C-alpha positions as CSV (number, residue, x, y, z in Angstrom):
1,M,61.6,109.8,-39.7
2,F,63.4,106.3,-39.9
3,R,61.5,102.5,-39.7
4,I,62.2,99.5,-37.5
5,S,61.0,96.3,-38.9
6,N,57.3,96.9,-39.7
7,F,57.1,100.1,-37.4
8,E,57.7,103.8,-38.3
9,F,58.8,106.1,-36.2
10,R,58.2,110.1,-36.6
11,I,60.6,112.6,-34.7
12,F,59.6,116.2,-34.5
13,P,60.2,119.4,-32.5
14,S,57.7,119.8,-29.6
15,R,56.1,122.9,-29.1
16,W,57.5,123.3,-25.6
17,G,60.9,123.4,-26.4
18,R,64.3,121.8,-28.0
19,E,63.4,118.5,-26.6
20,T,62.0,116.0,-29.2
21,I,59.0,114.0,-29.2
22,T,59.0,110.4,-30.7
23,E,55.8,108.8,-32.1
24,K,55.6,105.3,-32.9
25,I,53.3,104.5,-35.5
26,S,52.4,100.4,-36.3
27,L,52.4,100.0,-40.0
28,P,49.4,97.3,-40.5
29,K,47.4,100.0,-38.5
30,L,48.5,102.8,-40.7
31,V,47.8,100.5,-43.7
32,D,44.1,99.8,-42.0
33,S,43.4,103.6,-41.5
34,T,44.3,104.6,-45.1
35,L,42.3,101.7,-46.3
36,N,39.3,103.1,-44.5
37,V,39.8,106.5,-45.2
38,S,40.1,105.8,-49.3
39,M,36.9,103.4,-49.3
40,N,34.6,105.8,-47.1
41,L,35.9,108.4,-49.5
42,E,35.2,106.7,-52.8
43,K,31.8,105.7,-51.3
44,N,30.7,109.5,-50.6
45,V,32.1,110.3,-54.6
46,S,29.9,107.5,-55.6
47,M,26.8,108.4,-53.4
48,N,27.4,112.0,-55.0
49,L,27.5,111.5,-58.2
50,E,24.4,109.2,-58.3
51,K,22.7,112.3,-57.1
52,I,24.2,114.6,-59.4
53,L,23.4,112.2,-62.3
54,Y,20.0,111.0,-61.0
55,A,18.9,114.4,-61.6
56,P,19.0,114.8,-65.3
57,F,18.9,110.6,-66.4
58,G,16.9,108.8,-63.7
59,N,17.7,105.5,-62.6
60,N,19.2,104.3,-66.0
61,I,21.8,106.9,-67.9
62,I,20.8,105.5,-71.0
63,I,18.9,102.5,-72.0
64,G,22.3,100.2,-72.2
65,S,22.0,96.6,-74.1
66,H,21.4,94.5,-70.7
67,I,18.6,96.7,-69.9
68,K,16.9,96.1,-73.7
69,E,17.6,92.4,-73.7
70,Q,16.2,92.2,-69.8
71,L,12.8,93.7,-71.4
72,K,12.8,91.6,-74.3
73,F,13.2,88.8,-71.7
74,L,10.1,90.2,-69.8
75,K,7.7,90.1,-72.6
76,E,8.3,86.4,-73.1
77,I,7.7,85.5,-69.2
78,V,4.5,88.0,-68.5
79,P,2.1,86.1,-66.8
80,S,-1.7,86.4,-68.9
81,E,-3.3,87.9,-65.8
82,F,-0.9,90.7,-65.0
83,K,-1.9,92.3,-68.5
84,G,-4.7,94.3,-69.4
85,K,-4.5,96.3,-65.7
86,K,-3.9,99.6,-65.1
87,M,-0.6,100.3,-64.3
88,Y,1.2,102.5,-61.3
89,D,5.2,103.1,-62.3
90,L,6.4,103.6,-58.9
91,G,9.8,105.5,-60.0
92,C,9.0,105.8,-63.4
93,G,12.1,108.5,-63.9
94,D,11.6,110.4,-67.2
95,G,9.0,107.7,-68.9
96,K,11.5,105.9,-71.3
97,I,11.3,102.5,-69.6
98,T,7.2,103.1,-68.3
99,K,6.5,103.4,-72.3
100,M,7.9,100.2,-72.9
101,L,6.4,98.3,-69.9
102,K,3.1,99.9,-71.0
103,D,3.5,97.8,-74.0
104,I,5.0,94.7,-72.5
105,F,2.0,94.7,-70.2
106,Q,-0.6,95.4,-72.3
107,A,-2.4,98.4,-69.8
108,K,-5.2,99.6,-70.2
109,E,-4.1,102.9,-68.4
110,V,-0.4,104.1,-66.9
111,L,0.2,106.6,-63.5
112,G,3.6,107.4,-62.7
113,F,5.4,108.6,-60.2
114,D,8.7,109.7,-59.1
115,V,10.4,111.5,-56.6
116,N,12.6,114.2,-58.8
117,P,10.1,116.7,-60.3
118,L,12.3,117.4,-63.2
119,L,12.0,113.8,-64.3
120,V,8.4,113.5,-63.7
121,K,8.1,116.7,-66.4
122,K,10.1,114.6,-68.6
123,A,7.5,111.9,-68.0
124,R,4.8,114.0,-69.1
125,K,6.7,115.1,-72.3
126,R,6.5,111.4,-73.3
127,G,2.6,111.5,-72.5
128,I,2.9,109.5,-69.2
129,K,0.5,111.1,-66.7
130,A,3.2,111.2,-64.1
131,E,3.4,113.3,-60.4
132,V,5.5,113.8,-57.8
133,L,5.7,111.0,-55.1
134,D,8.5,110.0,-52.2
135,L,7.5,106.2,-52.2
136,E,9.5,106.4,-48.4
137,R,7.5,109.1,-46.9
138,W,4.5,107.1,-48.8
139,A,4.9,104.3,-47.1
140,E,4.5,106.0,-43.5
141,Q,1.2,107.2,-44.8
142,E,-2.0,105.6,-43.5
143,E,-3.8,106.5,-46.4
144,S,-2.5,106.4,-49.7
145,Q,-2.1,105.2,-53.1
146,K,-4.0,101.9,-54.0
147,G,-4.6,100.3,-57.5
148,E,-4.5,97.3,-59.7
149,L,-0.7,96.7,-61.0
150,A,2.1,98.1,-59.0
151,I,5.5,98.2,-61.2
152,I,9.0,98.5,-59.6
153,W,11.7,98.5,-62.1
154,G,15.4,98.8,-60.3
155,V,13.9,101.2,-57.8
156,L,14.2,99.6,-54.1
157,H,18.0,99.5,-54.5
158,H,17.8,103.1,-54.0
159,L,16.3,103.3,-50.9
160,K,16.8,103.7,-47.6
161,N,14.1,101.2,-46.3
162,P,13.0,98.8,-49.3
163,K,11.5,96.7,-47.2
164,K,9.0,98.7,-45.4
165,V,8.4,100.0,-48.9
166,L,7.8,96.6,-50.4
167,K,5.3,95.9,-47.6
168,K,3.4,98.8,-48.5
169,I,3.1,97.9,-52.0
170,K,1.9,94.7,-51.3
171,N,-0.7,95.8,-48.9
172,N,-2.2,98.3,-51.2
173,F,-2.0,96.5,-54.3
174,Q,-3.6,93.7,-56.2
175,Y,-0.3,92.4,-58.6
176,L,3.1,93.8,-58.3
177,F,6.1,93.3,-60.9
178,L,9.8,94.1,-59.4
179,R,12.8,93.9,-61.3
180,E,16.1,94.8,-59.3
181,P,19.6,94.0,-60.3
182,L,21.9,91.9,-58.3
183,L,25.3,92.1,-57.2
184,G,27.5,90.4,-59.4
185,K,31.3,90.1,-60.5
186,K,30.5,93.1,-62.7
187,K,28.4,96.1,-62.0
188,P,26.3,97.2,-65.3
189,L,27.0,100.1,-67.5
190,F,24.7,102.6,-67.1
191,E,22.8,101.8,-64.4
192,L,22.8,103.9,-60.9
193,G,22.5,102.4,-56.9
194,K,23.7,99.7,-55.0
195,P,22.3,96.0,-56.5
196,F,21.0,93.7,-53.8
197,E,23.0,90.6,-52.3
198,K,20.9,87.6,-54.3
199,E,20.3,85.4,-50.9
200,K,19.7,88.2,-48.8
201,F,17.1,90.1,-51.0
202,K,15.6,86.5,-51.7
203,K,14.9,85.9,-48.1
204,D,13.7,89.5,-48.0
205,L,10.9,88.4,-50.5
206,D,10.0,85.3,-48.8
207,E,9.7,87.0,-45.7
208,I,7.4,89.8,-47.0
209,L,5.8,88.4,-50.3
210,K,5.9,84.7,-49.2
211,N,4.2,82.9,-52.9
212,Y,5.7,84.6,-55.7
213,K,7.4,83.5,-58.6
214,D,10.9,84.7,-59.6
215,Y,13.4,84.8,-62.7
216,E,16.6,85.8,-63.3
217,Y,18.3,86.8,-66.4
218,K,21.2,89.1,-67.4
219,G,22.0,90.1,-63.5
220,A,19.0,91.0,-62.4
221,I,15.9,89.5,-60.6
222,F,12.3,89.4,-62.0
223,V,9.5,89.0,-59.4
224,F,5.6,88.4,-60.0
225,W,3.7,88.7,-57.3
226,Q,-0.2,88.8,-57.2
227,K,-2.7,88.9,-54.0
228,S,-4.2,86.0,-52.5
229,D,-6.9,85.2,-49.6
230,N,-3.8,83.9,-48.0
231,C,-1.7,87.3,-48.3
């Protein structure tokens, strides 16, 4: 193998005889190809790692300091009309955050739903009435769960079709609170999934929810939506 300018030449024996075959490879193309392979490998490893970690830990491996600060902030901004409702935590995980949200929203009753049976079992041990539910399959059903207040805490950014699930929630519930991480310079520790790009996500919210109140705090967006006669 030898190099001339920005080209790399590989010389190797032909399988048909002693003559040699010379292959010319452009180095920029070689570099691009290597980078693409590296990026795809990193993406696949990240996705597989997320699946492995989600089973025992849920969306949040531990409740990090940024989550605690966000929950404290939520307590200060939650509208009074969102309190005292029957709360449906769509993506309750192991129930740790569900119990905190119950106190913040002063919910009269709480039901939890998660795609992972192991986490549902853990949520039940924490006193949450929890059931197994795949939100993306649920969004396809004509007859499906309806209620007062839907809670989505860091779930949409894990889904293949978050817009479809959000539309279903809007149709089936009177109130909605959601909190999702936004893409920033640093990804929060101990939180799985791919955060949303702010402008793109807000465009989706404008399209689906139309009238809503939103806040940003510590790398996350907080959204309150209430059904009206115009929705």
